[in-house]
C-alpha positions as CSV (number, residue, x, y, z in Angstrom):
1,M,17.5,-4.6,7.3
2,P,18.4,-1.0,6.2
3,D,18.5,1.8,9.0
4,R,16.4,4.2,7.9
5,H,16.4,6.8,10.9
6,K,17.0,10.4,8.7
7,I,14.3,13.0,8.0
8,Y,14.9,14.8,5.0
9,F,13.2,18.5,3.8
10,A,13.5,20.0,0.7
11,S,11.5,22.3,-1.0
12,D,10.9,24.4,-4.4
13,F,11.9,22.2,-6.9
14,H,9.6,24.5,-9.5
15,L,9.1,21.3,-11.7
16,G,7.5,22.4,-14.7
17,T,9.2,25.4,-15.6
18,P,10.7,27.1,-17.7
19,S,10.5,24.6,-20.6
20,F,10.5,21.3,-21.0
21,I,14.3,20.9,-21.2
22,G,14.8,22.7,-18.2
23,S,12.4,21.0,-16.0
24,R,13.5,17.3,-17.6
25,E,17.4,18.2,-16.2
26,R,16.0,19.5,-12.6
27,E,13.6,16.5,-12.5
28,L,16.5,14.1,-13.4
29,R,18.6,15.9,-10.7
30,V,15.8,15.4,-8.1
31,V,15.2,12.0,-8.7
32,Q,19.1,11.3,-8.4
33,W,19.0,12.9,-5.1
34,L,15.9,10.9,-4.2
35,D,17.7,7.8,-4.9
36,T,20.9,8.9,-2.8
37,I,18.6,9.4,0.5
38,K,16.2,6.0,0.0
39,A,18.9,3.8,2.4
40,D,18.6,5.9,5.4
41,A,15.8,8.0,4.9
42,A,12.5,7.1,6.9
43,E,10.5,10.3,6.3
44,V,10.7,13.0,3.2
45,F,9.3,16.3,3.6
46,L,8.7,18.0,0.6
47,V,8.0,21.8,1.7
48,G,5.9,23.4,-1.2
49,D,6.5,24.9,-4.7
50,V,7.6,21.0,-5.6
51,F,5.6,21.8,-9.1
52,D,5.5,24.9,-10.7
53,F,1.8,24.5,-11.0
54,W,-0.6,21.6,-9.7
55,F,-4.1,21.3,-10.1
56,E,-6.1,17.9,-9.9
57,Y,-9.3,18.0,-12.0
58,K,-11.8,15.1,-11.0
59,T,-10.2,12.7,-13.8
60,V,-7.0,14.7,-15.2
61,V,-3.5,15.9,-13.6
62,P,-0.8,17.9,-15.6
63,K,1.2,15.7,-17.5
64,G,4.9,15.2,-17.1
65,Y,6.8,14.5,-14.2
66,T,6.8,10.5,-14.6
67,R,10.3,10.1,-13.5
68,F,9.9,12.1,-10.2
69,L,6.4,10.3,-9.6
70,G,7.7,7.0,-10.2
71,K,10.8,7.6,-8.1
72,L,8.5,8.7,-5.5
73,A,6.5,5.6,-5.9
74,E,9.3,3.6,-5.0
75,L,10.1,5.2,-1.9
76,A,6.7,4.6,-0.8
77,D,6.6,1.1,-1.6
78,M,9.9,0.7,0.8
79,G,7.9,2.3,3.6
80,I,9.5,5.6,3.5
81,K,6.4,8.0,4.6
82,L,6.1,11.0,2.0
83,Y,4.4,14.2,3.0
84,F,3.6,17.2,0.5
85,F,3.3,20.7,1.7
86,K,0.7,23.1,-0.3
87,G,3.4,26.2,-1.5
88,N,1.7,29.3,-3.2
89,H,2.4,27.6,-6.8
90,D,1.2,24.1,-6.5
91,M,-1.7,24.9,-3.6
92,W,-4.5,22.8,-5.2
93,M,-3.2,19.5,-4.1
94,F,-6.0,17.4,-3.5
95,D,-6.2,13.7,-2.8
96,Y,-4.2,12.2,-6.2
97,L,-1.2,11.8,-4.7
98,V,-2.7,10.5,-1.5
99,Q,-3.9,7.7,-3.4
100,E,-1.0,7.2,-5.7
101,L,1.4,7.3,-3.2
102,G,0.3,7.2,0.0
103,A,1.2,10.9,0.9
104,T,0.0,12.8,3.2
105,I,-0.9,16.6,2.1
106,I,-0.4,19.9,4.2
107,S,-2.4,22.9,4.1
108,D,-0.7,25.0,6.2
109,E,1.6,24.3,9.2
110,M,3.1,21.0,10.4
111,V,4.2,20.6,13.9
112,I,6.1,17.2,14.4
113,E,8.4,16.1,17.4
114,R,11.4,13.9,16.5
115,G,14.1,12.7,18.8
116,G,12.7,15.0,21.3
117,K,12.9,17.8,19.0
118,K,10.1,20.2,18.2
119,I,9.9,21.0,14.6
120,Y,7.5,23.8,13.3
121,I,6.8,23.3,9.4
122,H,5.5,25.8,6.7
123,H,6.2,26.5,3.2
124,G,6.7,30.3,4.1
125,D,4.3,32.2,1.9
126,G,1.9,34.6,3.6
127,L,3.9,34.8,6.8
128,G,4.9,37.9,9.0
129,P,4.2,41.6,8.4
130,G,3.2,43.1,4.6
131,D,2.9,41.0,1.5
132,T,-1.1,41.7,2.3
133,K,-1.9,41.4,-1.8
134,Y,-0.5,38.0,-1.5
135,K,-2.6,37.0,1.5
136,F,-5.6,38.8,0.4
137,L,-5.3,36.4,-3.2
138,K,-4.4,33.4,-1.2
139,K,-7.4,33.4,0.4
140,I,-9.1,33.6,-2.9
141,F,-7.5,30.6,-4.6
142,R,-7.7,28.4,-1.3
143,S,-11.8,29.4,-1.3
144,K,-13.6,26.3,-2.9
145,L,-15.6,28.4,-5.1
146,C,-12.6,29.6,-6.8
147,Q,-11.4,25.9,-7.2
148,W,-14.6,24.9,-8.5
149,L,-14.9,27.8,-11.2
150,F,-11.4,26.9,-12.4
151,A,-12.2,23.4,-12.4
152,R,-15.2,24.1,-15.2
153,L,-12.4,25.3,-17.5
154,H,-10.9,22.9,-19.9
155,P,-7.9,21.9,-19.0
156,N,-5.9,22.8,-22.0
157,L,-7.0,26.6,-21.6
158,G,-6.8,26.5,-17.3
159,I,-3.4,24.9,-17.4
160,G,-2.1,27.2,-19.7
161,I,-3.4,30.1,-18.1
162,A,-1.8,29.3,-15.1
163,T,1.4,28.5,-16.2
164,G,1.7,31.3,-18.2
165,W,0.9,33.4,-15.3
166,S,3.6,31.8,-13.3
167,Q,6.0,31.8,-15.4
168,H,4.9,35.7,-16.0
169,S,5.6,36.3,-12.2
170,R,9.0,34.5,-12.3
171,A,10.2,36.4,-14.9
172,A,9.9,39.3,-13.5
173,N,11.9,37.9,-10.4
174,M,14.7,36.3,-12.3
175,K,17.4,37.5,-9.5
176,E,19.3,35.4,-6.7
177,E,17.5,36.2,-3.5
178,I,19.0,38.0,-0.5
179,A,19.0,37.5,2.9
180,K,18.1,41.0,4.7
181,P,19.8,41.6,8.4
182,G,17.8,40.6,11.5
183,E,14.1,40.7,11.5
184,Q,14.0,42.8,8.2
185,E,14.0,39.0,6.8
186,W,10.5,38.5,7.6
187,L,10.5,35.1,8.0
188,V,12.9,35.8,10.9
189,K,10.8,38.0,12.7
190,F,7.7,35.6,12.3
191,C,10.0,32.9,13.9
192,N,11.0,35.4,16.9
193,D,6.8,36.1,17.4
194,T,5.9,32.4,17.5
195,I,8.7,31.2,19.9
196,Q,7.7,33.9,22.1
197,A,4.2,32.2,22.5
198,E,5.4,28.3,21.8
199,Y,8.9,26.8,21.6
200,Y,10.3,25.0,18.9
201,D,13.6,23.9,18.5
202,Y,13.6,24.6,14.4
203,L,11.3,26.1,12.3
204,I,11.4,24.9,8.8
205,F,10.4,27.1,5.7
206,G,11.2,27.2,2.1
207,H,10.1,30.1,-0.4
208,R,12.3,32.3,0.1
209,H,15.0,30.5,-2.4
210,I,17.7,31.2,0.1
211,P,19.5,28.6,2.1
212,L,19.2,29.5,5.7
213,D,20.4,28.8,9.1
214,I,19.8,31.4,11.8
215,V,19.9,31.3,15.7
216,L,16.9,33.4,16.9
217,K,16.4,35.7,20.0
218,N,16.1,32.9,22.5
219,Q,19.8,31.6,21.3
220,R,18.8,28.1,21.4
221,S,15.7,27.9,18.4
222,R,16.7,28.1,14.6
223,Y,15.2,29.4,11.6
224,V,16.1,27.1,8.8
225,N,15.3,27.8,5.2
226,L,15.8,25.0,2.6
227,G,16.6,27.0,0.0
228,E,15.4,26.1,-3.8
229,W,16.3,23.7,-6.8
230,F,15.6,26.2,-9.5
231,N,18.7,28.2,-10.0
232,Y,21.4,28.7,-7.3
233,S,21.3,26.2,-4.2
234,Y,20.2,22.7,-4.7
235,S,19.7,22.8,-1.1
236,Y,18.1,20.5,1.8
237,A,17.9,19.7,5.5
238,V,18.7,16.3,7.6
239,F,17.8,15.5,10.8
240,D,19.6,12.6,12.0
241,G,17.8,12.1,15.3
242,V,19.9,14.5,16.9
243,E,21.1,17.7,14.7
244,L,19.1,19.2,11.8
245,T,21.7,20.1,9.3
246,L,21.6,22.0,5.8
247,H,23.4,20.1,2.9
248,F,23.8,21.1,-0.8
249,D,23.5,18.5,-3.8
250,K,26.5,17.6,-5.7
251,K,26.3,18.2,-9.6
252,P,25.5,14.9,-10.9
253,R,27.8,13.6,-12.9
């Protein structure tokens, strides 16, 4: 029997952009990574923006991602538990991945306890101070009315508009993210405020596209950002039952 006891966390694959070839190369790298962890993984948490855009019509989902979804199905059939967090790019997940993969879909935060450690997990969008424009838009996009209206569009039109918007937004931000000092890094401030109300050993996020492991004000809790698989870091975190550590995927041969 395999010794599956580790928990893996990754985010921000942004599959589907910037081109078919670019996305396919990244998809193959993610699939190779999933193949390497299946021997000891008990759970896999995909913490948002797995897809650069996702919407589930009643009988239609975006085409592509066949190898990625097939590998996840293999992991699920092996008994590995899968979790998908909604990100700002793929917030319109409903029940397709639940039915096909037995995955758990998380809309906002999730708190788990593993190995005596209390862990807070969230994609990271819309938290902390500022960014009021996005927080307003997020409420609209998450609304049932907005989702119903979008579903009335033909998939060719709706998905075309959404992917164009996503790629335009990305083109305006095609630079390597740099962490800000102290609480100028807004998720650090959010974490410090959060642990004043309730203790967590680890607070895990994606969204920022920067791999970070920062000790917080109480000198015990840690803020861990998972980085991304789109441009620079190809990073992920592993909890082995005792400690959470950041790792960096080696370039595939």
